[in-house]
Structures are given as C-alpha cells and as structure tokens.
FIKOLZA-1660 file (N, C-alpha, C; in steps of 0.1 Angstrom, whole numbers, plus 5000, padded with zeros to 4 digits):
% residues 249
   i   px   py   pz ch aa at
   1 6659 4125 2406  A  X  N
   1 6668 4131 2395  A  X CA
   1 6662 4147 2393  A  X  C
   2 6651 4148 2392  A  X  N
   2 6645 4161 2389  A  X CA
   2 6649 4170 2403  A  X  C
   3 6651 4164 2415  A  X  N
   3 6652 4171 2426  A  X CA
   3 6668 4175 2428  A  X  C
   4 6674 4164 2425  A  X  N
   4 6693 4168 2420  A  X CA
   4 6692 4183 2412  A  X  C
   5 6684 4180 2402  A  X  N
   5 6686 4191 2391  A  X CA
   5 6681 4203 2398  A  X  C
   6 6671 4202 2406  A  X  N
   6 6666 4218 2411  A  X CA
   6 6679 4222 2424  A  X  C
   7 6680 4212 2429  A  X  N
   7 6692 4217 2441  A  X CA
   7 6704 4224 2434  A  X  C
   8 6708 4215 2421  A  X  N
   8 6719 4222 2414  A  X CA
   8 6715 4233 2408  A  X  C
   9 6703 4238 2404  A  X  N
   9 6702 4253 2398  A  X CA
   9 6698 4260 2411  A  X  C
  10 6697 4259 2420  A  X  N
  10 6697 4265 2432  A  X CA
  10 6709 4269 2438  A  X  C
  11 6719 4260 2439  A  X  N
  11 6732 4259 2441  A  X CA
  11 6738 4273 2429  A  X  C
  12 6736 4270 2420  A  X  N
  12 6742 4279 2411  A  X CA
  12 6739 4293 2411  A  X  C
  13 6728 4295 2413  A  X  N
  13 6718 4310 2414  A  X CA
  13 6725 4311 2429  A  X  C
  14 6725 4306 2440  A  X  N
  14 6734 4313 2450  A  X CA
  14 6745 4316 2448  A  X  C
  15 6753 4309 2441  A  X  N
  15 6765 4311 2438  A  X CA
  15 6769 4324 2429  A  X  C
  16 6761 4327 2420  A  X  N
  16 6760 4336 2410  A  X CA
  16 6756 4351 2417  A  X  C
  17 6749 4346 2430  A  X  N
  17 6742 4360 2437  A  X CA
  17 6754 4362 2442  A  X  C
  18 6760 4357 2451  A  X  N
  18 6777 4357 2456  A  X CA
  18 6786 4363 2449  A  X  C
  19 6785 4360 2439  A  X  N
  19 6799 4370 2429  A  X CA
  19 6792 4383 2427  A  X  C
  20 6781 4382 2425  A  X  N
  20 6774 4397 2420  A  X CA
  20 6776 4405 2432  A  X  C
  21 6775 4401 2447  A  X  N
  21 6772 4410 2456  A  X CA
  21 6787 4414 2461  A  X  C
  22 6797 4401 2455  A  X  N
  22 6813 4403 2458  A  X CA
  22 6817 4416 2447  A  X  C
  23 6813 4416 2437  A  X  N
  23 6817 4423 2426  A  X CA
  23 6810 4438 2429  A  X  C
  24 6800 4439 2434  A  X  N
  24 6792 4452 2434  A  X CA
  24 6800 4463 2448  A  X  C
  25 6800 4451 2457  A  X  N
  25 6806 4456 2473  A  X CA
  25 6824 4460 2466  A  X  C
  26 6831 4453 2459  A  X  N
  26 6845 4458 2456  A  X CA
  26 6844 4470 2448  A  X  C
  27 6833 4472 2439  A  X  N
  27 6831 4482 2430  A  X CA
  27 6828 4496 2441  A  X  C
  28 6818 4493 2447  A  X  N
  28 6817 4503 2455  A  X CA
  28 6828 4511 2468  A  X  C
  29 6836 4498 2471  A  X  N
  29 6846 4505 2479  A  X CA
  29 6854 4511 2471  A  X  C
  30 6858 4507 2458  A  X  N
  30 6870 4512 2450  A  X CA
  30 6864 4526 2445  A  X  C
  31 6852 4527 2446  A  X  N
  31 6845 4538 2441  A  X CA
  31 6848 4549 2452  A  X  C
  32 6843 4546 2462  A  X  N
  32 6846 4554 2474  A  X CA
  32 6858 4557 2481  A  X  C
  33 6868 4549 2475  A  X  N
  33 6883 4552 2482  A  X CA
  33 6885 4564 2470  A  X  C
  34 6882 4561 2456  A  X  N
  34 6885 4572 2444  A  X CA
  34 6884 4584 2448  A  X  C
  35 6866 4584 2452  A  X  N
  35 6861 4598 2458  A  X CA
  35 6867 4602 2467  A  X  C
  36 6871 4596 2479  A  X  N
  36 6880 4601 2490  A  X CA
  36 6891 4608 2488  A  X  C
  37 6897 4600 2476  A  X  N
  37 6913 4607 2478  A  X CA
  37 6910 4621 2467  A  X  C
  38 6901 4623 2465  A  X  N
  38 6900 4634 2453  A  X CA
  38 6892 4647 2460  A  X  C
  39 6894 4647 2474  A  X  N
  39 6887 4655 2481  A  X CA
  39 6894 4661 2493  A  X  C
  40 6894 4674 2495  A  X  N
  40 6903 4681 2503  A  X CA
  40 6896 4691 2513  A  X  C
  41 6898 4692 2528  A  X  N
  41 6890 4701 2536  A  X CA
  41 6896 4706 2545  A  X  C
  42 6894 4717 2550  A  X  N
  42 6900 4726 2561  A  X CA
  42 6891 4732 2572  A  X  C
  43 6895 4734 2582  A  X  N
  43 6884 4742 2590  A  X CA
  43 6894 4755 2592  A  X  C
  44 6890 4768 2591  A  X  N
  44 6893 4780 2595  A  X CA
  44 6885 4786 2604  A  X  C
  45 6894 4795 2613  A  X  N
  45 6889 4802 2625  A  X CA
  45 6893 4818 2626  A  X  C
  46 6884 4825 2631  A  X  N
  46 6889 4836 2632  A  X CA
  46 6881 4844 2648  A  X  C
  47 6891 4850 2652  A  X  N
  47 6882 4858 2667  A  X CA
  47 6889 4873 2666  A  X  C
  48 6882 4881 2673  A  X  N
  48 6886 4897 2675  A  X CA
  48 6880 4897 2690  A  X  C
  49 6888 4905 2697  A  X  N
  49 6883 4913 2710  A  X CA
  49 6876 4927 2706  A  X  C
  50 6865 4927 2715  A  X  N
  50 6858 4943 2711  A  X CA
  50 6853 4944 2726  A  X  C
  51 6850 4957 2729  A  X  N
  51 6844 4962 2739  A  X CA
  51 6828 4965 2738  A  X  C
  52 6819 4962 2746  A  X  N
  52 6804 4966 2745  A  X CA
  52 6800 4980 2744  A  X  C
  53 6794 4981 2737  A  X  N
  53 6791 5001 2737  A  X CA
  53 6777 5006 2741  A  X  C
  54 6769 4991 2746  A  X  N
  54 6756 4998 2750  A  X CA
  54 6757 4987 2765  A  X  C
  55 6750 4996 2778  A  X  N
  55 6749 4991 2788  A  X CA
  55 6733 4990 2794  A  X  C
  56 6729 4977 2798  A  X  N
  56 6714 4975 2802  A  X CA
  56 6716 4974 2816  A  X  C
  57 6705 4985 2824  A  X  N
  57 6707 4980 2841  A  X CA
  57 6695 4980 2847  A  X  C
  58 6689 4969 2851  A  X  N
  58 6676 4967 2858  A  X CA
  58 6675 4969 2870  A  X  C
  59 6665 4975 2879  A  X  N
  59 6665 4975 2890  A  X CA
  59 6650 4974 2897  A  X  C
  60 6645 4974 2910  A  X  N
  60 6632 4976 2912  A  X CA
  60 6633 4978 2930  A  X  C
  61 6622 4989 2930  A  X  N
  61 6620 4993 2944  A  X CA
  61 6607 4990 2949  A  X  C
  62 6606 4989 2960  A  X  N
  62 6590 4985 2966  A  X CA
  62 6587 4997 2977  A  X  C
  63 6572 4997 2980  A  X  N
  63 6567 5008 2994  A  X CA
  63 6555 4994 2998  A  X  C
  64 6559 4999 3013  A  X  N
  64 6546 4990 3019  A  X CA
  64 6539 5004 3025  A  X  C
  65 6525 4999 3028  A  X  N
  65 6514 5008 3036  A  X CA
  65 6504 5000 3038  A  X  C
  66 6499 5005 3051  A  X  N
  66 6482 5001 3053  A  X CA
  66 6472 4998 3043  A  X  C
  67 6472 5007 3032  A  X  N
  67 6462 5011 3025  A  X CA
  67 6472 5011 3014  A  X  C
  68 6462 5005 2997  A  X  N
  68 6469 5009 2986  A  X CA
  68 6471 5022 2982  A  X  C
  69 6463 5032 2988  A  X  N
  69 6465 5045 2983  A  X CA
  69 6477 5050 2988  A  X  C
  70 6481 5049 3002  A  X  N
  70 6494 5053 3008  A  X CA
  70 6506 5045 3001  A  X  C
  71 6504 5035 2999  A  X  N
  71 6514 5026 2992  A  X CA
  71 6519 5032 2978  A  X  C
  72 6508 5035 2973  A  X  N
  72 6511 5038 2955  A  X CA
  72 6513 5053 2960  A  X  C
  73 6511 5063 2970  A  X  N
  73 6517 5077 2970  A  X CA
  73 6529 5074 2976  A  X  C
  74 6536 5064 2979  A  X  N
  74 6548 5063 2985  A  X CA
  74 6558 5058 2976  A  X  C
  75 6555 5050 2967  A  X  N
  75 6561 5046 2957  A  X CA
  75 6561 5053 2943  A  X  C
  76 6549 5064 2942  A  X  N
  76 6553 5074 2934  A  X CA
  76 6565 5085 2940  A  X  C
  77 6565 5086 2947  A  X  N
  77 6576 5095 2958  A  X CA
  77 6588 5089 2952  A  X  C
  78 6593 5074 2954  A  X  N
  78 6603 5069 2956  A  X CA
  78 6607 5070 2939  A  X  C
  79 6597 5068 2930  A  X  N
  79 6600 5067 2917  A  X CA
  79 6603 5081 2911  A  X  C
  80 6599 5092 2918  A  X  N
  80 6605 5107 2913  A  X CA
  80 6618 5108 2921  A  X  C
  81 6622 5099 2931  A  X  N
  81 6637 5103 2940  A  X CA
  81 6646 5094 2928  A  X  C
  82 6642 5083 2924  A  X  N
  82 6651 5076 2915  A  X CA
  82 6652 5085 2904  A  X  C
  83 6645 5089 2895  A  X  N
  83 6645 5096 2885  A  X CA
  83 6653 5109 2886  A  X  C
  84 6651 5117 2900  A  X  N
  84 6658 5125 2898  A  X CA
  84 6673 5121 2901  A  X  C
  85 6678 5112 2909  A  X  N
  85 6693 5107 2912  A  X CA
  85 6697 5104 2901  A  X  C
  86 6690 5096 2888  A  X  N
  86 6696 5092 2878  A  X CA
  86 6699 5103 2865  A  X  C
  87 6692 5114 2867  A  X  N
  87 6695 5125 2857  A  X CA
  87 6705 5133 2866  A  X  C
  88 6706 5134 2875  A  X  N
  88 6718 5141 2881  A  X CA
  88 6732 5135 2880  A  X  C
  89 6732 5120 2877  A  X  N
  89 6742 5115 2874  A  X CA
  89 6745 5110 2862  A  X  C
  90 6739 5119 2851  A  X  N
  90 6741 5119 2836  A  X CA
  90 6732 5110 2830  A  X  C
  91 6721 5106 2833  A  X  N
  91 6713 5097 2826  A  X CA
  91 6701 5103 2819  A  X  C
  92 6697 5101 2806  A  X  N
  92 6688 5113 2802  A  X CA
  92 6674 5105 2804  A  X  C
  93 6663 5111 2799  A  X  N
  93 6649 5106 2805  A  X CA
  93 6647 5095 2797  A  X  C
  94 6648 5100 2784  A  X  N
  94 6649 5091 2773  A  X CA
  94 6653 5074 2772  A  X  C
  95 6663 5076 2783  A  X  N
  95 6674 5063 2786  A  X CA
  95 6667 5055 2796  A  X  C
  96 6657 5059 2804  A  X  N
  96 6647 5054 2815  A  X CA
  96 6636 5049 2815  A  X  C
  97 6632 5039 2820  A  X  N
  97 6617 5032 2814  A  X CA
  97 6613 5025 2829  A  X  C
  98 6606 5036 2834  A  X  N
  98 6598 5030 2845  A  X CA
  98 6584 5019 2839  A  X  C
  99 6585 5007 2844  A  X  N
  99 6575 4996 2840  A  X CA
  99 6564 4996 2853  A  X  C
 100 6556 4993 2848  A  X  N
 100 6539 4995 2854  A  X CA
 100 6540 4989 2871  A  X  C
 101 6534 4994 2876  A  X  N
 101 6534 4989 2890  A  X CA
 101 6530 4975 2898  A  X  C
 102 6534 4970 2900  A  X  N
 102 6528 4956 2906  A  X CA
 102 6523 4959 2922  A  X  C
 103 6510 4951 2923  A  X  N
 103 6505 4952 2937  A  X CA
 103 6503 4940 2946  A  X  C
 104 6507 4937 2957  A  X  N
 104 6506 4927 2962  A  X CA
 104 6501 4929 2977  A  X  C
 105 6502 4916 2985  A  X  N
 105 6499 4921 2999  A  X CA
 105 6510 4912 3006  A  X  C
 106 6508 4918 3018  A  X  N
 106 6519 4913 3027  A  X CA
 106 6510 4904 3039  A  X  C
 107 6515 4895 3047  A  X  N
 107 6508 4886 3052  A  X CA
 107 6513 4886 3068  A  X  C
 108 6504 4882 3079  A  X  N
 108 6509 4879 3093  A  X CA
 108 6502 4867 3094  A  X  C
 109 6511 4860 3105  A  X  N
 109 6506 4844 3106  A  X CA
 109 6500 4849 3122  A  X  C
 110 6489 4839 3123  A  X  N
 110 6479 4840 3134  A  X CA
 110 6482 4829 3141  A  X  C
 111 6482 4828 3157  A  X  N
 111 6483 4815 3164  A  X CA
 111 6474 4818 3176  A  X  C
 112 6468 4806 3181  A  X  N
 112 6459 4802 3190  A  X CA
 112 6464 4807 3200  A  X  C
 113 6455 4806 3214  A  X  N
 113 6459 4808 3229  A  X CA
 113 6467 4801 3229  A  X  C
 114 6468 4788 3225  A  X  N
 114 6478 4777 3229  A  X CA
 114 6494 4781 3221  A  X  C
 115 6494 4792 3211  A  X  N
 115 6508 4792 3206  A  X CA
 115 6508 4782 3193  A  X  C
 116 6496 4778 3192  A  X  N
 116 6495 4771 3178  A  X CA
 116 6492 4776 3164  A  X  C
 117 6499 4776 3157  A  X  N
 117 6496 4783 3141  A  X CA
 117 6483 4781 3138  A  X  C
 118 6474 4790 3135  A  X  N
 118 6462 4791 3131  A  X CA
 118 6458 4797 3115  A  X  C
 119 6471 4800 3107  A  X  N
 119 6468 4806 3096  A  X CA
 119 6474 4816 3097  A  X  C
 120 6470 4825 3085  A  X  N
 120 6476 4837 3083  A  X CA
 120 6464 4847 3075  A  X  C
 121 6466 4862 3076  A  X  N
 121 6459 4873 3073  A  X CA
 121 6467 4883 3068  A  X  C
 122 6459 4890 3056  A  X  N
 122 6462 4901 3051  A  X CA
 122 6467 4913 3060  A  X  C
 123 6481 4916 3058  A  X  N
 123 6484 4927 3065  A  X CA
 123 6484 4942 3061  A  X  C
 124 6495 4943 3050  A  X  N
 124 6500 4957 3045  A  X CA
 124 6498 4954 3029  A  X  C
 125 6496 4966 3022  A  X  N
 125 6495 4964 3003  A  X CA
 125 6512 4969 3002  A  X  C
 126 6515 4961 2993  A  X  N
 126 6530 4959 2991  A  X CA
 126 6531 4963 2975  A  X  C
 127 6537 4975 2971  A  X  N
 127 6535 4979 2956  A  X CA
 127 6552 4978 2952  A  X  C
 128 6554 4972 2938  A  X  N
 128 6570 4969 2934  A  X CA
 128 6569 4978 2919  A  X  C
 129 6580 4984 2917  A  X  N
 129 6580 4990 2906  A  X CA
 129 6594 4986 2902  A  X  C
 130 6595 4983 2888  A  X  N
 130 6609 4979 2880  A  X CA
 130 6614 4990 2876  A  X  C
 131 6624 4991 2871  A  X  N
 131 6633 4999 2861  A  X CA
 131 6643 4995 2850  A  X  C
 132 6642 5003 2841  A  X  N
 132 6654 4998 2832  A  X CA
 132 6660 5008 2826  A  X  C
 133 6672 5009 2826  A  X  N
 133 6682 5021 2818  A  X CA
 133 6687 5013 2806  A  X  C
 134 6689 5022 2794  A  X  N
 134 6696 5014 2783  A  X CA
 134 6705 5024 2781  A  X  C
 135 6715 5027 2781  A  X  N
 135 6724 5036 2777  A  X CA
 135 6739 5032 2772  A  X  C
 136 6745 5042 2764  A  X  N
 136 6756 5042 2756  A  X CA
 136 6768 5048 2767  A  X  C
 137 6763 5052 2779  A  X  N
 137 6770 5057 2791  A  X CA
 137 6775 5048 2798  A  X  C
 138 6785 5036 2794  A  X  N
 138 6787 5023 2805  A  X CA
 138 6793 5027 2816  A  X  C
 139 6802 5040 2818  A  X  N
 139 6809 5043 2830  A  X CA
 139 6799 5048 2840  A  X  C
 140 6790 5057 2831  A  X  N
 140 6780 5066 2844  A  X CA
 140 6771 5054 2849  A  X  C
 141 6766 5045 2840  A  X  N
 141 6755 5033 2846  A  X CA
 141 6761 5021 2856  A  X  C
 142 6777 5021 2852  A  X  N
 142 6780 5011 2863  A  X CA
 142 6780 5017 2874  A  X  C
 143 6786 5029 2874  A  X  N
 143 6786 5034 2890  A  X CA
 143 6774 5037 2894  A  X  C
 144 6762 5037 2892  A  X  N
 144 6749 5038 2893  A  X CA
 144 6746 5025 2898  A  X  C
 145 6753 5017 2892  A  X  N
 145 6742 5002 2897  A  X CA
 145 6754 4997 2910  A  X  C
 146 6765 5002 2912  A  X  N
 146 6772 4999 2924  A  X CA
 146 6770 5004 2936  A  X  C
 147 6768 5021 2933  A  X  N
 147 6764 5030 2942  A  X CA
 147 6753 5038 2949  A  X  C
 148 6744 5026 2952  A  X  N
 148 6728 5030 2954  A  X CA
 148 6727 5037 2968  A  X  C
 149 6735 5038 2976  A  X  N
 149 6737 5041 2990  A  X CA
 149 6726 5053 2993  A  X  C
 150 6730 5065 2980  A  X  N
 150 6721 5077 2980  A  X CA
 150 6705 5076 2984  A  X  C
 151 6701 5065 2974  A  X  N
 151 6686 5063 2975  A  X CA
 151 6683 5057 2986  A  X  C
 152 6691 5047 2992  A  X  N
 152 6689 5040 3003  A  X CA
 152 6687 5051 3014  A  X  C
 153 6699 5059 3015  A  X  N
 153 6695 5070 3028  A  X CA
 153 6686 5079 3025  A  X  C
 154 6677 5078 3013  A  X  N
 154 6664 5086 3013  A  X CA
 154 6652 5078 3014  A  X  C
 155 6653 5065 3020  A  X  N
 155 6642 5055 3021  A  X CA
 155 6636 5048 3011  A  X  C
 156 6646 5046 2999  A  X  N
 156 6639 5042 2987  A  X CA
 156 6648 5027 2989  A  X  C
 157 6637 5015 2988  A  X  N
 157 6642 5001 2987  A  X CA
 157 6645 4996 2976  A  X  C
 158 6657 5001 2972  A  X  N
 158 6661 4997 2960  A  X CA
 158 6669 4987 2959  A  X  C
 159 6667 4975 2949  A  X  N
 159 6673 4965 2944  A  X CA
 159 6677 4965 2931  A  X  C
 160 6694 4964 2931  A  X  N
 160 6702 4966 2918  A  X CA
 160 6703 4951 2913  A  X  C
 161 6703 4948 2898  A  X  N
 161 6707 4939 2890  A  X CA
 161 6720 4939 2883  A  X  C
 162 6726 4930 2883  A  X  N
 162 6740 4933 2874  A  X CA
 162 6737 4937 2862  A  X  C
 163 6746 4947 2856  A  X  N
 163 6743 4953 2844  A  X CA
 163 6749 4941 2832  A  X  C
 164 6739 4943 2821  A  X  N
 164 6740 4936 2810  A  X CA
 164 6746 4944 2796  A  X  C
 165 6757 4939 2790  A  X  N
 165 6767 4946 2782  A  X CA
 165 6764 4941 2767  A  X  C
 166 6761 4947 2756  A  X  N
 166 6761 4944 2742  A  X CA
 166 6767 4954 2736  A  X  C
 167 6765 4950 2722  A  X  N
 167 6774 4956 2709  A  X CA
 167 6762 4958 2698  A  X  C
 168 6764 4970 2695  A  X  N
 168 6755 4978 2684  A  X CA
 168 6756 4971 2673  A  X  C
 169 6767 4971 2669  A  X  N
 169 6768 4966 2653  A  X CA
 169 6777 4951 2652  A  X  C
 170 6770 4943 2661  A  X  N
 170 6773 4928 2658  A  X CA
 170 6771 4924 2644  A  X  C
 171 6761 4928 2635  A  X  N
 171 6758 4919 2622  A  X CA
 171 6774 4920 2616  A  X  C
 172 6776 4933 2616  A  X  N
 172 6790 4937 2608  A  X CA
 172 6803 4927 2614  A  X  C
 173 6801 4928 2629  A  X  N
 173 6812 4921 2632  A  X CA
 173 6816 4906 2631  A  X  C
 174 6802 4899 2630  A  X  N
 174 6798 4886 2626  A  X CA
 174 6805 4880 2610  A  X  C
 175 6800 4892 2601  A  X  N
 175 6804 4892 2585  A  X CA
 175 6818 4892 2583  A  X  C
 176 6828 4904 2590  A  X  N
 176 6841 4906 2590  A  X CA
 176 6847 4892 2596  A  X  C
 177 6840 4884 2607  A  X  N
 177 6847 4875 2613  A  X CA
 177 6849 4862 2602  A  X  C
 178 6835 4858 2597  A  X  N
 178 6831 4848 2586  A  X CA
 178 6841 4852 2574  A  X  C
 179 6842 4862 2572  A  X  N
 179 6853 4865 2558  A  X CA
 179 6866 4858 2562  A  X  C
 180 6872 4863 2576  A  X  N
 180 6885 4863 2577  A  X CA
 180 6885 4846 2580  A  X  C
 181 6877 4839 2589  A  X  N
 181 6877 4827 2591  A  X CA
 181 6877 4817 2576  A  X  C
 182 6872 4822 2567  A  X  N
 182 6867 4817 2551  A  X CA
 182 6882 4818 2545  A  X  C
 183 6892 4829 2546  A  X  N
 183 6902 4831 2543  A  X CA
 183 6909 4821 2549  A  X  C
 184 6910 4821 2562  A  X  N
 184 6920 4812 2568  A  X CA
 184 6918 4799 2562  A  X  C
 185 6905 4794 2562  A  X  N
 185 6902 4779 2560  A  X CA
 185 6911 4777 2541  A  X  C
 186 6906 4788 2536  A  X  N
 186 6914 4784 2525  A  X CA
 186 6929 4787 2522  A  X  C
 187 6936 4793 2528  A  X  N
 187 6950 4793 2533  A  X CA
 187 6955 4783 2536  A  X  C
 188 6947 4774 2546  A  X  N
 188 6954 4760 2550  A  X CA
 188 6952 4751 2541  A  X  C
 189 6943 4753 2530  A  X  N
 189 6937 4741 2521  A  X CA
 189 6949 4743 2510  A  X  C
 190 6955 4755 2506  A  X  N
 190 6964 4757 2496  A  X CA
 190 6976 4755 2501  A  X  C
 191 6978 4754 2516  A  X  N
 191 6990 4750 2520  A  X CA
 191 6995 4737 2518  A  X  C
 192 6985 4729 2520  A  X  N
 192 6985 4715 2518  A  X CA
 192 6984 4709 2505  A  X  C
 193 6980 4716 2497  A  X  N
 193 6978 4712 2482  A  X CA
 193 6994 4714 2478  A  X  C
 194 7001 4726 2480  A  X  N
 194 7009 4733 2472  A  X CA
 194 7023 4723 2477  A  X  C
 195 7020 4717 2488  A  X  N
 195 7031 4709 2496  A  X CA
 195 7030 4694 2493  A  X  C
 196 7019 4693 2483  A  X  N
 196 7017 4677 2478  A  X CA
 196 7015 4676 2463  A  X  C
 197 7017 4686 2458  A  X  N
 197 7018 4687 2444  A  X CA
 197 7006 4686 2434  A  X  C
 198 6995 4686 2443  A  X  N
 198 6981 4684 2437  A  X CA
 198 6976 4698 2433  A  X  C
 199 6965 4695 2423  A  X  N
 199 6958 4710 2420  A  X CA
 199 6945 4708 2426  A  X  C
 200 6941 4721 2428  A  X  N
 200 6929 4724 2433  A  X CA
 200 6919 4725 2425  A  X  C
 201 6908 4722 2427  A  X  N
 201 6896 4724 2416  A  X CA
 201 6883 4731 2423  A  X  C
 202 6872 4727 2420  A  X  N
 202 6863 4739 2425  A  X CA
 202 6858 4732 2438  A  X  C
 203 6852 4742 2446  A  X  N
 203 6846 4742 2459  A  X CA
 203 6832 4732 2459  A  X  C
 204 6834 4722 2467  A  X  N
 204 6824 4713 2469  A  X CA
 204 6814 4715 2481  A  X  C
 205 6816 4721 2494  A  X  N
 205 6809 4724 2502  A  X CA
 205 6816 4736 2510  A  X  C
 206 6808 4741 2521  A  X  N
 206 6811 4747 2531  A  X CA
 206 6802 4749 2540  A  X  C
 207 6805 4749 2552  A  X  N
 207 6798 4752 2566  A  X CA
 207 6803 4761 2573  A  X  C
 208 6792 4769 2581  A  X  N
 208 6796 4779 2594  A  X CA
 208 6794 4774 2605  A  X  C
 209 6805 4774 2614  A  X  N
 209 6802 4772 2628  A  X CA
 209 6796 4783 2638  A  X  C
 210 6792 4776 2649  A  X  N
 210 6785 4786 2657  A  X CA
 210 6791 4797 2663  A  X  C
 211 6786 4810 2665  A  X  N
 211 6792 4819 2666  A  X CA
 211 6794 4821 2685  A  X  C
 212 6805 4825 2687  A  X  N
 212 6806 4824 2701  A  X CA
 212 6810 4839 2704  A  X  C
 213 6806 4845 2717  A  X  N
 213 6811 4853 2725  A  X CA
 213 6810 4853 2739  A  X  C
 214 6825 4852 2742  A  X  N
 214 6825 4850 2758  A  X CA
 214 6836 4863 2764  A  X  C
 215 6834 4864 2775  A  X  N
 215 6841 4871 2782  A  X CA
 215 6856 4869 2777  A  X  C
 216 6863 4883 2779  A  X  N
 216 6875 4883 2771  A  X CA
 216 6885 4876 2777  A  X  C
 217 6898 4868 2778  A  X  N
 217 6904 4856 2788  A  X CA
 217 6898 4845 2792  A  X  C
 218 6886 4844 2792  A  X  N
 218 6878 4832 2794  A  X CA
 218 6884 4818 2788  A  X  C
 219 6887 4818 2775  A  X  N
 219 6892 4806 2770  A  X CA
 219 6880 4798 2761  A  X  C
 220 6880 4788 2759  A  X  N
 220 6875 4776 2751  A  X CA
 220 6866 4770 2760  A  X  C
 221 6866 4773 2773  A  X  N
 221 6859 4762 2783  A  X CA
 221 6845 4769 2783  A  X  C
 222 6843 4785 2779  A  X  N
 222 6829 4791 2779  A  X CA
 222 6822 4788 2766  A  X  C
 223 6829 4780 2759  A  X  N
 223 6819 4779 2747  A  X CA
 223 6807 4770 2744  A  X  C
 224 6797 4770 2740  A  X  N
 224 6787 4764 2739  A  X CA
 224 6787 4755 2728  A  X  C
 225 6776 4746 2726  A  X  N
 225 6774 4737 2715  A  X CA
 225 6769 4747 2704  A  X  C
 226 6757 4750 2711  A  X  N
 226 6747 4762 2706  A  X CA
 226 6753 4775 2701  A  X  C
 227 6762 4776 2708  A  X  N
 227 6769 4791 2706  A  X CA
 227 6767 4800 2718  A  X  C
 228 6781 4806 2725  A  X  N
 228 6776 4816 2732  A  X CA
 228 6774 4826 2730  A  X  C
 229 6767 4831 2742  A  X  N
 229 6765 4850 2742  A  X CA
 229 6765 4856 2754  A  X  C
 230 6778 4858 2758  A  X  N
 230 6782 4864 2769  A  X CA
 230 6774 4880 2769  A  X  C
 231 6769 4880 2783  A  X  N
 231 6763 4895 2784  A  X CA
 231 6767 4904 2793  A  X  C
 232 6773 4893 2804  A  X  N
 232 6779 4899 2819  A  X CA
 232 6792 4907 2818  A  X  C
 233 6800 4904 2807  A  X  N
 233 6812 4910 2805  A  X CA
 233 6812 4923 2797  A  X  C
 234 6821 4933 2801  A  X  N
 234 6821 4942 2790  A  X CA
 234 6828 4944 2781  A  X  C
 235 6844 4936 2784  A  X  N
 235 6853 4930 2775  A  X CA
 235 6852 4917 2770  A  X  C
 236 6850 4914 2756  A  X  N
 236 6843 4902 2751  A  X CA
 236 6855 4898 2739  A  X  C
 237 6852 4888 2737  A  X  N
 237 6857 4880 2726  A  X CA
 237 6848 4873 2716  A  X  C
 238 6849 4877 2705  A  X  N
 238 6841 4868 2694  A  X CA
 238 6847 4862 2686  A  X  C
 239 6843 4845 2683  A  X  N
 239 6850 4834 2676  A  X CA
 239 6841 4828 2665  A  X  C
 240 6844 4826 2656  A  X  N
 240 6836 4817 2645  A  X CA
 240 6846 4808 2639  A  X  C
 241 6840 4796 2633  A  X  N
 241 6849 4786 2624  A  X CA
 241 6837 4788 2611  A  X  C
 242 6849 4784 2600  A  X  N
 242 6842 4783 2585  A  X CA
 242 6853 4767 2582  A  X  C
 243 6843 4757 2578  A  X  N
 243 6851 4746 2568  A  X CA
 243 6849 4748 2556  A  X  C
 244 6857 4744 2549  A  X  N
 244 6855 4743 2534  A  X CA
 244 6861 4732 2529  A  X  C
 245 6854 4729 2517  A  X  N
 245 6857 4712 2510  A  X CA
 245 6858 4716 2495  A  X  C
 246 6868 4715 2491  A  X  N
 246 6874 4713 2476  A  X CA
 246 6873 4701 2469  A  X  C
 247 6872 4698 2455  A  X  N
 247 6879 4688 2447  A  X CA
 247 6891 4688 2444  A  X  C
 248 6900 4679 2443  A  X  N
 248 6915 4680 2437  A  X CA
 248 6912 4672 2422  A  X  C
 249 6920 4677 2413  A  X  N
 249 6923 4676 2401  A  X CA
 249 6930 4665 2399  A  X  C
% end
C-alpha cells in the first residue's frame, strides 16, 4: 500500500513538473514573439569613387665582382646613376630612400674528371641595394616604373616592382562614408515604419561593417570577409555598411 502511495506521489510530481515546463516554455515563446515583433532593423550602405594621391615604387639593383671592394665600388656608381636619373625625372631627393646594401656570394658548380658533380665553390661577390620612392607625383613615378631602359643602357641591373597606390586622407573618407551609410540605414527604417503605420522608438543597437577598398569597377567579387584594401590600382572605390536596430512603440 505504501509502495502504491509512493508511486502515486512520484507520478503526481512528474505531472506537475511537465505542466510547469510547458507553462514556462509557452511563456518564453510568447515573450520572444512579443519582443521580436517590436524591433525593426535595416542595413545601409555607402560608397565613393576616389583617386589615390600617394604612390610608392620599389626597385633594386645589383653588382657582381671578383672582390667585395670592387662590387661595392660598382654598386655605389650605380646608385649615383639611379639618383641622377630620378632627380632628372622630377623626383626630389627627400622622396628617395636607398636601403642598406646586402652582400652575398655567387657559386659555381665543380665536376670531376668523369663529369660527375663534385660540389660548388664561391665565385664572385654580389651586392644588392633596394630603393623606395614615396611621392605625390603619380604620373612621374608611373613613367619611371615603366621606362627603365635608360638605366639598363648605362649598365645598371635594375629590377622594377609594380607601384603601390594610397590615399592620404583615408580617415576623413571613412568617417564620411560611415555618416552616409548610417543615414541610408535610417532612411530605410523610416520608409518601412511609415508604410506600416508603426511608431519608431529609441535605437537599440548599431554595428559597423568592414571597410572595403577595391579597384574601381572591380565589383563585389573583390570584397573580403575581413575587409579589402587594394593598393595596386590608382582609381579606387571605398564601401562600408552600417546596421541599425530600433524599438517600435
């Protein structure tokens, strides 16, 4: 008899627990539904086309000789030729940076009397110096990066990298885009609210999307999850998104 009583009590407890759980779940769902229907959000975007106003060009040249002294003498002469060529083409001395000289060795292969490879040994000294130009004279530096035949004719073994393009007032451009994207998001929310007869409450939340700088007319395929920052194109497009969330009265 006591066992049946205990079983009945356990059954009653389980039943009450189930009822309480159902009531709690129903309350949570209704509360969630109520909250979700009183919030509105929209994502606004803004973009602008602009042109870079800073160009960076890098190159390097090398000299090879039997001794390090001879190689250094040659690379110093080549550096003077490069400096003269750049200044003659409108680049000022303060825009030119010559980096330190790297010293290395060249090696030649050794073969035995039977023609088998027996190793290698040092042959010449090879010195390499890199150069960097930072300038607002985009046209002039572009011309230099494309036309280095004059230096090659003078015996300078110059290797030219592709120019990099930057914008000096990027922070101001970002702030202006954020302002326009925020206005765009708010305008979208206002249109939705006006067409539904609801009343807009206070702003709940706002979030900023990643900043994208791509080559002009490259499309959204150039966008990156972490944000794109194109340096290879002179003509660029900057884009940003802003998401706003408001309460509804």
